[in-house]
C-alpha positions as a printed NumPy array, in Angstrom:
array([[ 66.482,  -8.717,  -3.16 ],
       [ 65.524, -12.343,  -2.614],
       [ 62.671, -13.422,  -0.398],
       [ 63.035, -15.672,   2.642],
       [ 61.607, -18.626,   0.714],
       [ 64.521, -18.363,  -1.718],
       [ 67.193, -18.404,   1.007],
       [ 68.403, -21.198,   3.256],
       [ 69.975, -18.887,   5.811],
       [ 70.016, -15.26 ,   6.92 ],
       [ 72.559, -12.99 ,   8.534],
       [ 71.558, -11.394,  11.827],
       [ 70.816,  -8.145,   9.989],
       [ 68.645,  -9.924,   7.418],
       [ 66.773, -11.806,  10.134],
       [ 66.113,  -8.525,  11.954],
       [ 64.648,  -7.037,   8.793],
       [ 62.516, -10.113,   8.069],
       [ 61.077, -10.301,  11.579],
       [ 60.891,  -6.58 ,  12.278],
       [ 62.952,  -7.03 ,  15.457],
       [ 65.888,  -4.998,  16.707],
       [ 69.365,  -6.551,  16.805],
       [ 69.194,  -6.489,  20.598],
       [ 65.954,  -8.486,  20.569],
       [ 67.377, -11.057,  18.142],
       [ 70.503, -11.508,  20.261],
       [ 68.335, -11.902,  23.385],
       [ 66.364, -14.65 ,  21.633],
       [ 69.598, -16.334,  20.553],
       [ 71.138, -16.125,  24.032],
       [ 67.981, -17.494,  25.656],
       [ 67.953, -20.466,  23.263],
       [ 64.652, -19.493,  21.661],
       [ 66.251, -18.857,  18.268],
       [ 68.813, -21.327,  16.907],
       [ 71.843, -20.169,  14.93 ],
       [ 74.961, -21.586,  13.331],
       [ 78.38 , -20.154,  12.623],
       [ 80.529, -20.232,   9.515],
       [ 84.001, -18.998,  10.368],
       [ 83.261, -15.973,  12.564],
       [ 79.85 , -15.135,  11.103],
       [ 76.592, -16.165,  12.741],
       [ 73.583, -17.136,  10.623],
       [ 69.989, -18.148,  11.249],
       [ 68.535, -20.829,   9.012],
       [ 65.211, -20.181,   7.35 ],
       [ 63.951, -23.32 ,   9.097],
       [ 64.951, -21.92 ,  12.52 ],
       [ 63.092, -18.662,  11.812],
       [ 59.954, -20.529,  10.788],
       [ 60.145, -22.779,  13.867],
       [ 60.577, -19.76 ,  16.135],
       [ 57.5  , -18.09 ,  14.638],
       [ 55.471, -21.323,  14.892],
       [ 56.438, -21.667,  18.573],
       [ 55.38 , -18.073,  19.226],
       [ 52.044, -18.729,  17.548],
       [ 51.512, -21.878,  19.641],
       [ 52.218, -19.997,  22.885],
       [ 49.785, -17.26 ,  21.83 ],
       [ 47.038, -19.774,  21.05 ],
       [ 47.499, -21.492,  24.425],
       [ 47.265, -18.246,  26.399]])
């Protein structure tokens, strides 16, 4: 299996595994606009950059609280 640093994008399932989130949580983040995605044909992907930005934003909010 490749690590996230070796991939440019992740399927929803892969992103769930990387972040330790349920599919429902990931889809909630997508629907709320907190986690950016892109589609290729009918498949939805999350770029590695989008995952890292999401985590950085979460860390910023935690530091400000």
